N, C-alpha and C positions, 0 to 999 in steps of 0.2 A: 727543754735540749736543740743546739743546731741541728741540719739538716747530716752532718758530717760526724757529731759527737756519739749517736747508736752506732752506726759500723763502726768504727774506734775502740771503743768501750768495748763491746764485743769479739772485736776481733784480737785488742787485748786479753780481756779474759779467754777466751780459745785458746789462744799461746800459751799463757799459763798455764790452763789445764791440760795441751798434750805437752808440757816440759814438763811438768806433778809426772807424766804417767810412761813418761820416755827415759826420761831421767834414768842413768844406771840399768836400764829395764834386762840389762843383757846378764848381770852380776843381782841383782836384787829382783825379786827372791833370789835366795841361789837354788840351784841345782835345780829340780824339774818333780812335782810330784805327782804318785800311778796315774790318778785321775787326768793330765795334763798329758801326759804319755801320750795317755790308752786313746784319746781324742787323737795325738801326733801323730799315732799307728793307723787311727782310724781314718784319718783323712785320709793319709800313703796307700793302703795298702788295701780299703774294704770296697765294696763295692756301689753303685748307688740307691741306698734305702734308704723305706722310710722312717726309719728309725733302728739304730744301733744297738741291738738287744743287748743282754745281761741276768746275768742272776740278781743283781738290786737294783733291776728300773730299767739299768740299762742311758743311749744317752738323748735326746733330742737332737734329730736332724742337724739345726740351723746352724750348734757351736761345729762341727765337722767340717760341715759345705763353707762356710765361712775360714775355717783353717786352711781348707784344699784351697782353698781361692789363694789366698796369701803364703803356699807353699811352692805356686807358680811364679813369682814373683823372688823369690828366697831360700836358701836353702839351709835356712840357719834352722834347725831341730828343735827351739823353742820360738817357731812364726805363730804359734797359736796364741802366747802373749800378747806378741805384736796388732796380732789381731783384733783381741779382745780390746787393748791399750787403742787402738782408733776407733774402734765404736763408741769407746767412751768420751773421747773429747769430741769426738763429734757428737755428741749426745749434749755438748754443755750447747751450743747453739742452739741445735733443737728443742732445748729447755728453755730456752731466752722465747720464742714465737709461740711457747705452748702457753705458758706464764702469762707471754703478753696478752693472748685469747682470751685464756681465761680472767685475766682483769680486764679487759673490755668488755665485759656483759654486768660491770658497773659504772660501765662511761670510756670513753676511747679518750680519754685527755691524761696528757702525762701517764702515760703508764708502763713507759719504757724502764723509767729509772728502777720501776717497780723488778720489770721483766729480766734487767741486768741484774739487780742487788740477788734474787731467787737462779739464775745461772750462775751467777759470783758462787756461791753458797754450795750450789752440788758439785762445780768443780774441785772445793776444798776441802769438803764434805768426807772426811777421814775413810768409811766403810765405800765407800764410790770409788775414794781413790785407792785403795785397797784393792778391790777386787779389780777393778778395771787392770790394773797391773797381773793379775793370774787368770792362766789359760782356763776358766770355768766357764760354765753354759750359765751359772745363776744370773749374772749379769744381764743378758739378755732379752728379759721382761724390759726394761726400761725404756732401751728406745719403739720398741712398739708399744708402751704404755702412756709413752709422749705423743706417738703419733696421732694414736686414737684419742688421748685427750685433747689433743690441737683441734682435731677434723670434728671430735664431740660438740666442744662450747663454739667452734666457728659458726656466722650465719648458717642456717642452711638454705644446701645447694642442692640438688641430684647428682654432682659428680663426688660432693663431697658425701651422700649416703652409702654410695656405692665404694668408694674407696674406704668407709671407714668399715665398711663388713669387710671385705678382703684383709688388712688390717687385722682385725679382731680374730679370722682366721688362720691367718700367718702365727699369730700371738702363742697358741699355744704348740708352735711349732720347736719355740727358742726354751721352754725346761718345766718344769714342774709348777711352779709357781706362775707360767704364764697363762695357767688354767683360771686364774683371776683375772687376769686383765678386762674379761668381758664380762663379768662379774660385779666388780667397778663401774666401766661405760653403764650397762645397765642400770646401776643407783643412780650414778648422775644424772640418767638421760630420764627417768622420770621422777626423782626426787625433786630435781633442780632447775633442769631445761625447762621439761612441759608446762614452769610455772613462769618463765622468765616473757618480759614481751614479744619479745625477738623473735621469738619459736613456736608464737601460737598459729602459725601457719608456714606447716615447713617447707612450703611449695611456694615461696612466693611470687616468682616468674608464672608460675602454671607452663612449664614446660612440657611435662607430664602429668595433666590435672587427673590423675588416677587416684584412689583409695592409698597406693602403694605409697604415693610422693604429699599427698593434699593431710595426710590424718596422722598423727603422733603415731597412733594407732600399727598404722598403714605402713610408715616408714621402719616403725620398730620393727616389723617382721618383716619387710625386708633384708634388714642388716642381717638380723637374726639368720635368713635364706641363704647369705650371701656368704655370712662367716660360717655357717655349718658344708656350706659347696667348698667353700676353699678348704678348711680343717679335713674337709671326707676322708680323703689318704688314709691320713697320718688316724681318724676316728674309725675306720674301717681296720685300721692294722690292729688295734688297741679291743674293739668289738671282736674279734678272734686271737686275742692273744690278751687277755684280760688280767693276767699276773702281771704284764709288764705297766702296764696301767696303775695297779695299786700296791706291787710291791714295795716299794719307797715311803709309799704316804703309808702303808703298813707298820713297817719296820718306825716308822719317824712319830709317828704320833702313837705306837703302843702302852705309856705312858700316861696317854694326854685323853685319848680316844678309842684305844682299847682294850685289849683284857687284861694287861697289866696297868691300868685304872681304876683306884681304892674311889674315888668319888671325881664324875666328868664335869660336873659344873664347880667343887674347890679346883681340880688341876686348872678349869679354864681358866677361874677367878686368879690362881696364883699364877701362870704364864701371863695372864694379861697386864698384872700389877708388874710379874718382873718385865715386861718390854715396855711398858711405860716407863719404869727404872733405867731402863738401857738406853735410852733418848739424854739421860743427865744425870745420872745418879752414876758416879765413879763406882765401879768393883759388879755394876750391875751389866755391863757388856757383855758379849759374843767373849767365852772363855778360853777355846779355844785358839793357841800361837797360829796355827794358819791361814785361820778369818779375819785375825783381828790383834792389838794390842792387847791383852788378856785383860778381859772387865774394866778396859776403854769405854765408854759409853757412845754415841752416834758425835753428841754433838759434845764439845770442847767446854771449857769453862763460858767463855766470850760469847759465842756460840749460840750457847744455850741458857742466856744473858737476854740477848736480843729475843729468842725463841720465844721464854717464856713472857719475859716482863710485855713483849707486846702481843700474846695470845691474854695477856691478863689485860690489855688496854680492851681487847674487842671483846673480851668475856663484860667487863663494865659499860661499851657499849651497848651490846645486847642486852642486859637485864634494865636499862634505863629506856631502850625501846624495843625492844620483844625482838628485835629484828636483827638479822644476820646477812652482811653482804649476799649475793649471787655466787662471788668469786670465792667466799669463802667458807657455804654450804659445798663448791663442786672440791674444794680441798679436803673437807671433812668426810665426806663421802669416801674418796679418793683414798685418805690415809687409811679410816675404819676398814673399809676392805682390803686395802694395803697392806695393814697390819695383821689381817687375819692367818695367813699361814706360817705368821711365826708364834700367835699365841696357840694355834691349834696343834703345836707339835709340841714334841720334847725337848729340852733341854734351852727353853727361851729365856734371853732372845737370840737367836741363830741366825746370823747375818745373810747366810746363803740364801737365805730365804724372807729379805728385805727389798725385791730392788724394785716390787712394783710400787708401793708406797714410797719408793726414792725419790721420785717425781713431785708429792705431795708434803711430805717434811724442806725443803728449801723454799717452796714456792710460798709455804704458811711461815714460814720464818721472815722471808722478804715481805711479805705482806705485813707482816707485825711490826715489821721494825721502820716499815715505810708509815704507815701510821701513827706508831711512837714517835717519829722525828719530826710530823707534822702539827703535834699538840705543841697547845698555844701561841704567844706571838711570834713575827717576824722572828727576834733574836734567838726567841726556844727553838725556834727551829732548826736554825744553821747550828746553835748549839746541841743540839739532838744530834744531826748529819755528823758533824763531825768527831762525836762519842760513838755513836756507828759505825762512824769509818775506824775508827780508831780499834775498836772493836774485831773488826774483819782482819785486818792485818791481823790483830794478833790470834784471830784466827788461824790465818792462812799460816803464822809462825807456830803452830802448836801442833794444827796438821804435819808440817814439815817436818818440825823434832822429831814426831810423837814415831812417822814413820820411816825414815831416814837418819835417824840418831838412836831410838831407844831399842823402837820395833827391830831395828835391824843387826842389833845385836843380841838377840833374845837368843838364848841357848838352845831351845826349842827346835827352831828352826831346822838346827842340822839334820834333824831325826826327820820333820814332819815334811819336807821338803824333798828327802831323800837325796843330800846331797851326799854320801858316797856313792851309790850305785850310779848319780850324777857321771862324778870325777872317774869313778872305775869306765862307764860307758867311754869317755870321751878319752883316756887314757888308752881302753883298745883301738879304739877310733885312729887315735893319732901315731899307730906302730906304724916302721915303713912297709911298704909296700912287699917286700919278700921276705917277712918273717909272717909264720903263719900261727896264729894262736885258737888258742880254746881258752873255756872259762870253762868251770865250777864255780858252784852246784852250777845242774841243767834248769834255770829259770829262765831263762832268753825270752821265752816265746809264752805270753798270756800273762806268767806270774809276775812279771817284774819288767813290763813293758820300758820301760826308761832305760833299761839296756839294751835295747835293741831300736835309738832312735832312727840311728845313719848307718843304712847298710854298706861296706861288708859289712857287720860281726863278727867278735869271735863265735867261734864254734863253742855249741854249749854241751856239756858234755858231764856225765853223771860224777857222781860224790866216788871213793873206792870203797870196796873193793874193785867195782868195775872201772877199768883200766883203759885208755883209748890213748894210743902210740903214736906218733902222727908218723908220717913218714920222713926217710933218714935224708931226703935229696938236701933240704933246705932247712934253715933255722928254723926252730920252733917255737913257740914263749905257752908255758901254760899260765894261767894267772885263775888264782884262787880267793874268794871272797871270804875274807877272814872270819866273817862274824858268823858264816854260814854254813862253811867246812874248815875247821879252823888248822887239822891236821893232814890234809887233802894229799896234800907236796911229800907226806914221809912216801909212803910206797913210789911215787915214781922217781926219789933220789935213789931208791934201792937199785931201782931199773937203772938209769943214767946217772952213771957213778961221777962223770965228768959234768953234767950241769951246775948253771949259778946259780942259786936263790936269791931274788931281790925282795924288797920291800917299801917298792914309790909311794906308795900314799898312807898317810898317818893319819888317826884323830885328830882332830887339833885342839881338843880339849884336855880329853881324858890320854893322848898318847897314846891310845892301842893300834893294832896294826888292823887298815882296813883292808889291802890288797898285799898278795906277797905272789912272786910270780918265778917260772921255775926256764929258763931259756937253755934251750938244749942246743947246744954245734952241729951243723949239717953232719953228714956220715956221723953221726955217733950213735951206733948203733945199740939198742936195747939187752942188759943183761938178764935173759929170760932163765927161769928155772923151770924144772917136766920134762919129759921124754921126749925126742922126736916123735912126730908119726904124721909124714905124708899123707894128707890126701884131698882130693876138691871135689865139688861137691856142686855140682852147674855149672855154669860158666862167671860165677861171681865169689863163692867163697872157698876158700883156703884155712885145711886144719896144718897149726906147725905141730903143736907142741900138745902135752897134754900130762895130767898127772892125779893119781887120786890116795891123799896124805886124812889120815885121820876122816873118815866120810868126809873130807872137802875134796869135792871134784872141780878141777880147774883147765880150760881149754884158750890158748892162744891163737885165734884166727885172723887171718889175713882178705883182707877186702881188692879181688882183685879187680873189681867191677866194683859199683852201687846196683843190686840191685833191684828192680821195680817196684815188688813188692814186701810189706816186711814179711819175709819169709820164720817157720816156726823149723825149731829142730828139736828132735827125738832119740831115748835113747828107750829102747825095749833091753829086759832082762827074759834072756827062755832060761830052762834046764838046758844041761850040756845034754847032748845027742838029739836036742829037740829045736835046732836052734831054725827051723824052719815053721814052727807051726803056730801054736797063738802065744805069746808071751806072757809070763806069769806076773811081769810088773813094768809098768813102762811111764816115763815122765816125759811131760809135752812143754814146753817155754820157748818163750822168746827170751833174743840172749840179751845181755842188761844195755846194753846200746842197741835201739832196733836199728834192721840192716837197711829199711833206708834211710838211714841217715849214715852211713857208710861211706867212707870216700876212697877211690883208689890209694892205696900204698899203704892204707891206713893197718896196724895192727892190734886188735880188743884179746884183753886176757877177762873173763869171766868165770867166777867161782860162785859155786852155790855148794849148799848141799845135797849130798846122796848116802845113799847105806841101802845095801842088799836087804831083803825081806829076811824077817827073825829065821832062823836056824838054818839060813842058808851062807857056805862059804865060798869064794873067786875059783876053786875046785870045781862047783856045783853047779856050774854057769854058766853061758854066753850074754855076755852084752853087745848090745849091734848100736850102733849110731848113723842115727841120717838125719835130712835135710827137708821138708817139702812144702810146698803153695797152701798156704792154710784156703786162700778162694778155694781152688781147685783140689787138692789133696796130692798133688799129683807131686811124688819124690819127686827132686833132683838126683840127675844124674852122678851117682858115684866113682869116682877113679883112685885107688890106691894098691898098694903091693896085692898081688894078688894072696899071699899066702892071708893077709888081713879082711879080705871078700867074703862077706855073706850072702851074697847076689841080692837079688831084689834090691839095688841101693841103697846097703849099710855096708857100712863098714865098725869088724869087729877090735873094743877095746879093750887089750891084752890087759886086763887087770890081772892083779897075784904074779904077773913074769917081772 
């Protein structure tokens, strides 16, 4: 190639990779699925943690801090996708330099073409394109894998040795499968590089003439020591929180290596066969629509033809000469170890565990294709180049079509990427500032992170019979997710007969209601049942009304302000004339909407079952009501009409009157 040809080609391939990853990224994939929302909230709200723990294994820190960096540049709630797409694009030129270093093991001449071919195949490889458009941490071991491989196969230098240890230590911070990067590096080191002539003296310039740099064992131990030093904070965390290290692996390998496996050898054999079939055989790819066009193999028919015919040529060469080139030994080691996470886990092939081996697959295809193209005489070489060029163009077309035309229309995407939750979230955040909004059910915090991506979010409130009535000074809107709380607006409509009901979001496929809203005009006063009983508890809690009907006790409270702690309500039942003695029955409970979430001016209808002890009637007992701080057990001061004052900060409930 000419002096400028390689940079020109590499720039073109990188721009192509970037276009594939950023094109329509704000609308495809649609919505934002749970893990993406979880990472987004962690990056925005969580502190500086070494690991983000959770019940199912948690998140490694790389994706959270990467998202946080991107959030500093943009307030787009899909910032995580742009961060991952940027990493995916940069992996393509990085792959070129890694592939060139691998191919240079067999001689430093004319390897740019092979490396460019490998970089191009990586750029258009469907699983890599798919996951580099998702805000998911599974792709992050790939850049660490590429850099480690590049440093590993480059001519040994002391600084490369140190940097390699750093990169291998960093790799464990990326994702579960990142733990296989050091294993792959060790396999390449001992099974390939120690046999290569250029690596017989790991310290050719003798800058540090010591055991650590002048012998293979010393260099390897130094790499391990540096990797352990870099990984020590996370390894120490896992040592103290062993469940976080093993939780995800225990679940994902249960039917292969765990108690659910009827036969581990047969399970591994089955997974191995399905993983290899998943490279090229339609129907054997990842079946989950969120991860893949269901059943689509890693390689389309055109790239499969290059991959398998080329590898067949390599196999023939090996049979004839009993030799495999050093570059292909490296690729084989990396590929075998990289595919282990898929083979060891249930449901193989699962593409979330694919990205340690992703570096080896296109390089192997590129190497095989190059050798296939150079068979025969000069004429055949040109013919082979043209044929392979055509196959690569068809491969690009197939990847583009499968992703942007076929997968984008898959009906499962609406649910898999939580499009309904995303649209509800965007609707709530698009409301005018003067509208005070509420959301039912109370799932904004934790259970459904997608709802809470961009503050201020609608206030999450419980479903009926617990009612949260907004302040009357402004326009209020109550939004209800119809899939989770279908009839929640009915009691609110009874309380606000002048409110307006609307259905702004409809499912595009089945026509079902997704979101229903109730707009309450300013100054609209709620129509409340029950008997007036004005009483104040402390500085924040006001009782407005109450009633007891058929063992259903209902209170209407008003927030004079937000209490600093969750206050607890008590109801004491005394025998008549013994109201200052020990109660014969009591109920202690928090209201249906915790007081620490109350806002000034809101009212709350709290209903619950309540009945007197057997054999007692309203004439036999006195019922006292009060509140206390559960931290100090100190009662809130009660202010009420003297006729209803039981002293000791208790208010008499006039049942039976």
